[in-house]
C-alpha positions, 0 to 999 in steps of 0.5 A: 674648277673650270675657271681655274684651267681657263686661267691656267691656259691664259697664263701659259698662252700669254707667257709664251706670247709676251715672254718668248715670242714677242721678244724674239719678234722685236730682237730680230727686227732690231737686229735687221733694221738697226744692227749696230745699235742693237748690238750695243753701239760697240766701238771696235779697233783692230778686231777688239771691242773698246767699249760702247758709244752708248755707256761713259767709261772712266778715264782717269789718266791726265792724258785722256779727256775726262767724262763727267763724274759718275755716281755709280762708278761707271758700273751700268748694273745699278745705273742712277744718280744720287739722291743728294740735293743742292743743300747737301753738304756731301754734294757740295763737298764731292763738287768742290774736290772735283773743282779743285782737281780740275784747278779752277773755281766751281763758277768758272768750270763746265758743269758737266765736269763737276756734277754727275749725270742722271744715269751716271753712264752718260758717254757725252760731255759739253763742247765747252767741257772737252775744250777746258780740258785741251790744255791738261791734255796736251800738257799731260802728253807734252805737246808743242802750241801746233799740237795743241791746235791739232787737238782743238780742231780734233774736239771741234771735229767730234762735235755732234749736233743735236739729234735731228737738229732739234733735240738735246745740246751739242755733245761730245763722245769722250770715249771716240774723242779719246780714241781719235786722240790716241790715233792722231797722237800715240 
């Protein structure tokens, strides 16, 4: 009986320590040291939250740069990719459908515009994928050649280098690029 009471007290103590005190301390430290990241890296304009810089959002209008396809329809709750392998007909068909929408052959298109990310929520595309879309965005907005150059410059200015110059590849945050595009050419 003594062992049971010790076990119950230990359960209560550990629950309070690891379930209440530890999360509160970590949250407090995060709020003090990295407040923007701790709050979800929200992007605001005019006092309105437009989205997070860390979670991909769907843009389907021709007037905007498109993100990577998402296997979870950009829903952050069930984040994940598909279990489809390279020989799956469904995967091959979806890639071909995306290539047809983009107006090119599969081999000539940036792979991140054809294949979903592992999480389904990747907010970035490659610089090549952004540059590939410049013509479509400019045409949809009815812009002249000089404006197309401005869009290309805008894309170049939004290329983020690998983290710490070492980790990952250069990338472009689609939400930030589209917001800059709207501020440049509403």
